[in-house]
Structure formats: C-alpha cells, structure tokens
C-alpha positions as CSV (number, residue, x, y, z in Angstrom):
1,M,-25.0,-30.2,44.8
2,E,-23.0,-31.7,41.7
3,N,-19.8,-29.8,40.4
4,L,-20.3,-28.9,36.8
5,T,-18.1,-28.3,34.4
6,F,-18.2,-26.7,30.5
7,K,-18.6,-30.6,29.5
8,D,-21.6,-30.7,31.3
9,F,-23.5,-28.5,29.2
10,K,-22.6,-29.5,26.1
11,S,-25.0,-32.0,24.3
12,D,-24.1,-35.1,22.1
13,Q,-25.7,-33.1,19.1
14,E,-23.6,-32.0,16.0
15,V,-23.7,-28.2,15.8
16,R,-25.2,-27.1,12.3
17,W,-24.3,-23.6,12.3
18,C,-22.3,-22.4,9.3
19,P,-18.5,-22.3,9.7
20,G,-17.5,-19.0,11.1
21,C,-21.0,-18.1,12.7
22,G,-21.0,-16.1,15.7
23,D,-23.6,-18.0,16.9
24,H,-20.7,-20.7,17.9
25,A,-18.9,-18.0,20.3
26,I,-22.0,-17.3,22.3
27,L,-23.0,-21.0,22.7
28,A,-19.2,-21.7,23.9
29,A,-19.5,-18.7,26.5
30,L,-23.0,-19.8,27.8
31,Q,-21.8,-23.4,27.9
32,R,-18.6,-21.8,30.2
33,T,-20.5,-19.8,32.3
34,L,-23.4,-21.8,33.5
35,P,-21.2,-23.9,35.9
36,K,-20.0,-20.6,37.6
37,V,-24.0,-19.5,37.9
38,S,-24.8,-23.2,39.0
39,G,-22.3,-22.5,42.1
40,D,-23.4,-19.1,42.5
41,L,-27.2,-19.8,42.9
42,G,-26.9,-23.5,44.1
43,Y,-28.5,-25.2,41.1
44,D,-28.0,-28.6,40.0
45,R,-28.3,-28.9,36.0
46,E,-31.7,-30.0,36.0
47,K,-32.6,-26.6,37.1
48,F,-31.5,-24.7,33.9
49,V,-33.9,-24.8,31.1
50,V,-33.1,-22.9,27.2
51,V,-36.0,-21.8,25.4
52,S,-35.8,-20.6,21.6
53,G,-38.2,-19.1,18.8
54,I,-37.5,-19.7,15.1
55,G,-34.0,-18.7,13.5
56,C,-30.5,-19.7,13.2
57,S,-29.8,-18.9,16.8
58,S,-32.9,-20.8,17.8
59,R,-31.4,-24.1,17.2
60,L,-29.2,-23.2,20.3
61,P,-31.2,-25.7,22.9
62,Y,-30.4,-28.5,20.9
63,Y,-26.6,-28.0,21.8
64,M,-27.2,-27.1,25.5
65,N,-27.2,-30.5,27.9
66,T,-29.9,-28.8,29.9
67,Y,-33.8,-28.9,29.5
68,G,-34.9,-27.1,26.3
69,F,-37.9,-26.0,24.2
70,H,-37.8,-24.8,20.7
71,S,-40.7,-23.0,20.1
72,I,-42.4,-21.2,17.4
73,H,-41.5,-17.9,15.5
74,G,-41.4,-14.9,17.8
75,R,-43.1,-16.6,21.0
76,A,-40.2,-17.9,22.8
77,T,-40.8,-14.7,25.6
78,A,-44.1,-16.1,26.1
79,I,-42.9,-19.5,26.7
80,S,-40.3,-18.3,28.6
81,T,-42.8,-16.3,30.9
82,G,-45.0,-19.4,31.3
83,I,-41.9,-21.5,32.5
84,K,-40.7,-19.0,35.3
85,V,-44.1,-18.4,36.4
86,A,-45.0,-22.2,36.6
87,N,-41.8,-23.2,38.2
88,P,-40.1,-20.6,39.6
89,E,-37.1,-22.5,40.8
90,L,-35.8,-23.0,37.4
91,S,-33.1,-20.5,35.9
92,V,-34.6,-19.7,32.3
93,W,-32.4,-18.9,29.1
94,Q,-33.9,-17.4,25.9
95,A,-32.0,-17.6,22.5
96,C,-33.6,-15.2,20.1
97,G,-32.8,-13.2,16.8
98,D,-33.5,-9.8,15.8
99,G,-36.0,-10.9,13.7
100,D,-37.5,-13.3,15.9
101,A,-37.9,-11.0,18.9
102,L,-38.2,-7.6,17.0
103,A,-40.5,-8.4,14.6
104,I,-43.3,-11.0,15.1
105,G,-42.2,-11.5,18.6
106,G,-42.0,-7.8,19.3
107,N,-45.3,-7.4,21.4
108,H,-43.7,-10.6,23.6
109,F,-40.6,-9.1,23.9
110,I,-41.4,-5.5,25.3
111,H,-44.0,-7.1,27.8
112,A,-42.0,-9.4,29.0
113,I,-39.5,-6.3,30.0
114,R,-42.1,-4.1,31.0
115,R,-43.4,-6.9,33.8
116,N,-39.7,-7.5,34.4
117,V,-40.2,-11.1,34.2
118,D,-37.2,-13.1,35.9
119,I,-35.7,-14.8,32.3
120,N,-32.6,-14.4,30.8
121,V,-32.9,-13.1,26.9
122,M,-30.0,-13.5,24.6
123,L,-30.9,-11.2,21.7
124,F,-28.6,-12.6,18.5
125,N,-28.2,-9.4,16.5
126,N,-26.5,-10.2,13.1
127,R,-29.1,-7.3,11.1
128,I,-30.6,-10.1,9.1
129,Y,-32.8,-12.7,8.7
130,G,-30.1,-16.0,8.2
131,L,-32.2,-19.0,7.9
132,T,-34.6,-17.7,6.0
133,K,-31.8,-16.7,3.4
134,G,-31.0,-13.2,3.9
135,Q,-34.2,-10.7,4.3
136,Y,-33.7,-7.5,6.1
137,S,-34.3,-7.3,9.8
138,P,-35.8,-4.8,12.3
139,T,-32.0,-4.0,12.9
140,S,-30.8,-3.6,9.5
141,K,-29.0,-0.5,8.7
142,L,-31.0,2.3,6.9
143,G,-30.0,1.7,3.2
144,A,-28.8,-1.6,3.7
145,I,-29.4,-3.9,0.1
146,T,-30.6,-7.7,0.8
147,K,-33.2,-9.8,-1.0
148,T,-36.2,-8.2,0.2
149,S,-34.7,-4.7,-0.4
150,P,-32.8,-4.9,-3.4
151,Y,-32.4,-0.9,-3.9
152,G,-31.7,-0.4,0.1
153,T,-33.9,-0.2,3.1
154,V,-35.9,3.3,3.6
155,E,-36.4,2.8,7.4
156,H,-34.7,3.4,10.2
157,P,-33.4,0.2,12.2
158,F,-34.7,-0.6,15.9
159,N,-32.1,0.1,18.9
160,P,-32.7,-2.9,21.3
161,G,-31.2,-1.1,24.3
162,S,-33.5,1.9,23.5
163,L,-36.1,-0.6,23.0
164,V,-35.3,-2.4,26.3
165,L,-34.8,1.1,28.3
166,G,-38.0,2.4,26.8
167,A,-40.0,-0.6,27.9
168,K,-38.5,0.4,31.5
169,G,-36.1,-2.6,31.3
170,T,-34.2,-3.1,34.6
171,F,-30.8,-5.0,32.8
172,F,-29.5,-4.4,29.6
173,A,-26.2,-5.5,28.3
174,R,-24.4,-5.6,25.0
175,S,-20.9,-7.2,23.7
176,L,-20.0,-9.0,20.6
177,D,-19.8,-12.3,19.7
178,V,-15.9,-12.4,19.7
179,E,-15.4,-11.0,23.4
180,L,-15.7,-14.5,25.3
181,A,-14.6,-13.1,28.8
182,L,-17.0,-9.9,28.3
183,N,-19.9,-12.2,27.2
184,S,-19.2,-14.8,30.1
185,E,-19.3,-11.7,32.7
186,I,-22.2,-10.1,31.6
187,M,-24.1,-13.8,31.3
188,S,-23.2,-14.4,35.2
189,A,-24.2,-11.0,36.2
190,A,-27.8,-11.3,34.2
191,A,-28.3,-14.6,35.7
192,L,-28.0,-13.2,39.4
193,H,-30.4,-10.1,38.2
194,K,-33.7,-10.4,39.6
195,G,-35.7,-9.7,36.8
196,C,-35.8,-9.4,32.5
197,S,-32.3,-9.4,31.9
198,V,-31.6,-8.4,28.1
199,M,-28.1,-9.3,26.3
200,E,-27.6,-8.2,22.9
201,F,-24.6,-9.9,21.6
202,L,-23.5,-8.3,18.0
203,T,-23.1,-11.3,16.1
204,N,-22.0,-11.8,12.6
205,C,-23.5,-14.0,9.6
206,V,-20.9,-15.0,7.0
207,I,-23.3,-15.9,4.7
208,F,-25.8,-13.0,4.3
209,N,-24.3,-10.1,6.4
210,D,-20.5,-10.8,6.4
211,G,-18.9,-7.9,8.5
212,A,-22.0,-6.2,9.7
213,H,-20.0,-5.2,13.1
214,K,-16.5,-5.3,11.3
215,S,-15.8,-1.9,12.5
216,L,-16.7,-3.0,16.5
217,S,-15.0,-6.1,16.0
218,D,-11.8,-5.8,13.9
219,P,-8.8,-5.9,16.7
220,A,-7.2,-2.5,14.7
221,L,-10.5,-0.6,15.0
222,K,-12.3,-1.9,18.2
223,A,-10.1,0.2,20.5
224,E,-11.6,3.1,19.0
225,H,-14.9,2.5,18.2
226,T,-16.1,0.6,21.3
227,I,-16.2,1.1,25.1
228,V,-16.3,-1.3,27.7
229,L,-18.5,0.2,30.4
230,R,-17.9,-1.5,34.0
231,H,-19.6,-0.2,37.2
232,G,-17.8,2.1,39.3
233,E,-15.1,2.5,36.9
234,K,-14.2,5.8,34.4
235,M,-15.6,5.6,31.0
236,L,-12.4,5.6,29.3
237,F,-11.7,4.0,25.6
238,G,-9.1,4.1,23.0
239,K,-5.8,2.5,22.2
240,D,-4.2,4.0,25.4
241,K,-6.9,4.7,27.2
242,G,-6.4,8.5,26.4
243,K,-10.2,9.0,25.6
244,G,-13.4,9.4,27.6
245,L,-16.9,10.3,28.1
246,V,-18.4,13.7,29.2
247,Y,-22.1,14.8,29.6
248,E,-22.6,18.1,28.1
249,N,-25.4,20.2,27.7
250,G,-27.7,17.1,28.1
251,A,-25.6,15.1,25.8
252,I,-22.9,12.6,25.7
253,K,-19.4,13.9,24.1
254,S,-16.0,12.0,23.3
255,V,-13.5,13.9,24.2
256,T,-9.2,13.2,24.1
257,I,-8.0,13.8,27.7
258,G,-5.5,16.7,27.8
259,E,-7.1,18.5,24.8
260,D,-9.5,21.6,25.4
261,G,-8.8,21.5,28.7
262,Y,-10.2,18.2,29.6
263,T,-8.9,16.3,32.5
264,I,-9.8,12.7,34.0
265,D,-11.0,14.2,36.6
266,D,-13.8,15.4,33.8
267,I,-14.3,11.8,32.8
268,L,-17.9,10.2,33.7
269,V,-18.0,7.3,36.0
270,H,-20.5,4.3,35.2
271,D,-23.5,3.9,37.4
272,A,-25.1,0.5,36.2
273,H,-27.2,0.8,39.2
274,C,-28.9,4.2,38.8
275,Q,-32.3,4.0,38.6
276,N,-32.5,7.0,36.4
277,P,-32.5,5.9,33.1
278,V,-31.7,8.9,31.2
279,L,-27.9,8.4,31.0
280,H,-28.2,5.0,30.2
281,M,-30.5,6.0,27.5
282,A,-27.8,8.2,26.0
283,L,-25.0,5.4,26.4
284,V,-27.1,2.8,24.5
285,D,-28.2,5.7,21.8
286,M,-24.0,6.4,21.3
287,K,-22.6,5.5,17.7
288,E,-20.1,5.9,15.3
289,P,-18.7,8.3,14.1
290,D,-19.8,10.6,17.1
291,C,-19.1,8.3,19.8
292,P,-17.7,4.8,20.5
293,V,-20.5,2.1,20.5
294,A,-21.1,1.0,24.2
295,L,-20.4,-2.5,25.5
296,G,-20.6,-4.3,29.0
297,I,-23.7,-4.0,31.3
298,I,-25.3,-0.7,30.8
299,R,-28.0,-1.0,33.1
300,D,-28.7,-3.3,36.3
301,V,-31.2,-2.0,38.8
302,A,-33.6,-3.4,41.2
303,D,-37.6,-4.0,41.0
304,I,-40.0,-5.9,41.7
305,S,-40.6,-9.1,39.1
306,Y,-43.7,-10.3,37.6
307,D,-43.3,-13.8,38.2
308,D,-42.6,-13.0,42.2
309,E,-45.7,-10.9,42.3
310,V,-47.8,-13.4,41.2
311,R,-46.9,-16.1,43.5
312,K,-47.2,-13.8,46.2
313,Q,-51.2,-12.7,45.0
314,V,-51.5,-16.6,44.7
315,E,-50.5,-17.5,48.1
316,K,-52.5,-14.5,49.5
317,V,-55.6,-15.8,47.8
318,A,-55.1,-19.2,48.7
319,A,-54.1,-18.4,52.3
320,S,-57.9,-16.5,53.0
321,A,-60.0,-19.1,50.6
322,K,-62.6,-21.7,51.9
323,I,-61.9,-23.6,48.8
324,H,-58.8,-25.5,48.3
325,S,-59.3,-28.5,46.3
326,V,-61.4,-29.3,42.7
327,D,-62.8,-32.0,45.0
328,E,-64.1,-29.2,47.3
329,L,-65.5,-26.9,44.7
330,L,-67.3,-29.8,43.1
331,R,-69.0,-30.5,46.5
332,S,-69.4,-26.7,47.4
333,G,-72.6,-25.0,47.2
334,S,-75.8,-26.8,45.9
335,T,-75.2,-30.6,45.1
336,W,-77.4,-33.4,44.2
337,E,-76.7,-37.2,44.4
338,V,-78.1,-38.9,41.4
339,K,-79.2,-42.5,41.9
C-alpha cells in the first residue's frame, strides 16, 4: 500500500466555491484526513469514492482525486447505498446539503440511516439553498427572511441530529466549518465506524446566509455557546471550563461549577457508546440560550449493517443453490433445441 499525503487527494480542478464559503474548510479537512484513513483501513486511493447530489456542496467530488459520482438532486444516498452494497471494499463518502438531503432527499436519507448502510454522510448545513440563490431550506430558522419567505418562515426547522437518532442512527457528529482539527477527528472516527456515519457540518454561506452560525463560530463567543463532547470526558465548557452539564428531572441543564452547590463530581461524563439514545437525543437537541450547542461525536454505537447482511444472505443462498450461472439457468428445466 502506498503512503498517501494531502496532495494525493487534491484534484487538478479549480475550486469554484465563493471566497469565504465554509465548504472550502470541509474539503481541506477531508483531503487531510483521508491519508490517515488510508493507513487505518489499509486502503489505496482507488478504494475511495465520493458521491454527491445537487447543490454547492455537491461540487466536492470534482475537487477530490478519487473516484466520484455527481448524482441528481436528493439521490446521493441511494447512489451511495448501491455502490457500497455492490462493492463492499470501497470507502464511500457522501457530500450533501441541508436542502439536498433533508428535503427532496429526505426519504433516502432516513432509510439509509435506519438500514445502517456503511457510508459516511457529510451534511453541509448552511440553513439556506445556496446554489439556487437563497430560498429557505428545511433547516432555516423559524422567521428567517429569504427569497421564498419575504415575511419570515412560518415553520419549525429540522434538527438533523434529532432526525438521525429518531431513525435509529448509530453514528452522529456535529461540528463547525472552521474547526479543522475537530472535523478531521470526526471524519477519522466516521471512517472506522461500521455503519451509517452522519456528520453535520455547520457551514457559512457568505452570499445568502452570512453569519448563520456566528454565535457558535465567533472566537469571542464560541467558548460559552458550544461544548465539544469527547467519549469518557466530563461535559465541561466555558472560557475557563467553569461550566458543565448535568441531567436533572429528565432534562439536560447547564450549571456553573461552584454555584448552587454544584461541583465537578456532578458534571456528566460523555458516553458516546451507550446504546440507549435518551441522553444522546437530549444532547443533540440542546440550543442557545439555555444550553451550549453540542459539537463532536455525540453517538457512536455498534449494530448490524445493511450491506453486510445483504452479502451474508447472498452467500447463504448461493451456497445451497442448484443453479450457479446464467448459462445453467438457461439450460435448466424444459429446454428445446431448434435446428
């Protein structure tokens, strides 16, 4: 196996995203992560394939020096599923937007999660339709002013994390486009996870929804507004890690250590591998101003995968079959020879 580097995964295509678009950072993180993944899995570059649907994020396959498939709107997950089932040796990475995956592609998205297909889904969430010039998406905030909601949206948005866990997802992680090290950490874990790995990246669209995640990404604010969760570590946040999360009366609560009797011992320890999703669901649902927004790997549990079970079934049927080829099928049963 060749020793791959960052440059090995860069294509010769000009990157055509707008200057300042958060997609640039996700692309860089993926290109820097796949050499490590290659070593971890023992994969050459030919074992990687990047699939996309339609949208700004869906240009990503052109910028990766791997196999790629630019599919149609909302159907990237169906294509990814087919690729993985047909060739289990491939590491499949899917780039999709919040509109592409959660609107027209919502059905494919939830069923790939339910089936636990072994693919890595990178969900670029900028809370807007960028490629089609600024319509509101399934993740746009209630009241958002856009080209298709000039007086404000009148519907609640999807929380992708809740959607994944509700579909019995086995891996969910969330991060910001600017968190390059955390993004690489998440991608590495997703690649090693056997099943459907969904990574939500909160990205910035500088043209149509600039500052959508500013309270989370602004260096002056993010320490108080976000918490990075890591398995086995205390759920601490704040500028000096003086705040933490506790679970009381069936809900997550943000507290300050040393106030109201709370000590470090009261703070929750993150267990990403807990099969019971109740606490994970509470973590993905946290929002400002009551609690910080959870980043990092929130859920990572083991379960059977669809592609593995399909292959096992095919092998079992083939082992007991009396017909093993199309030629044998054609010559089976009643046959006639025409002269």
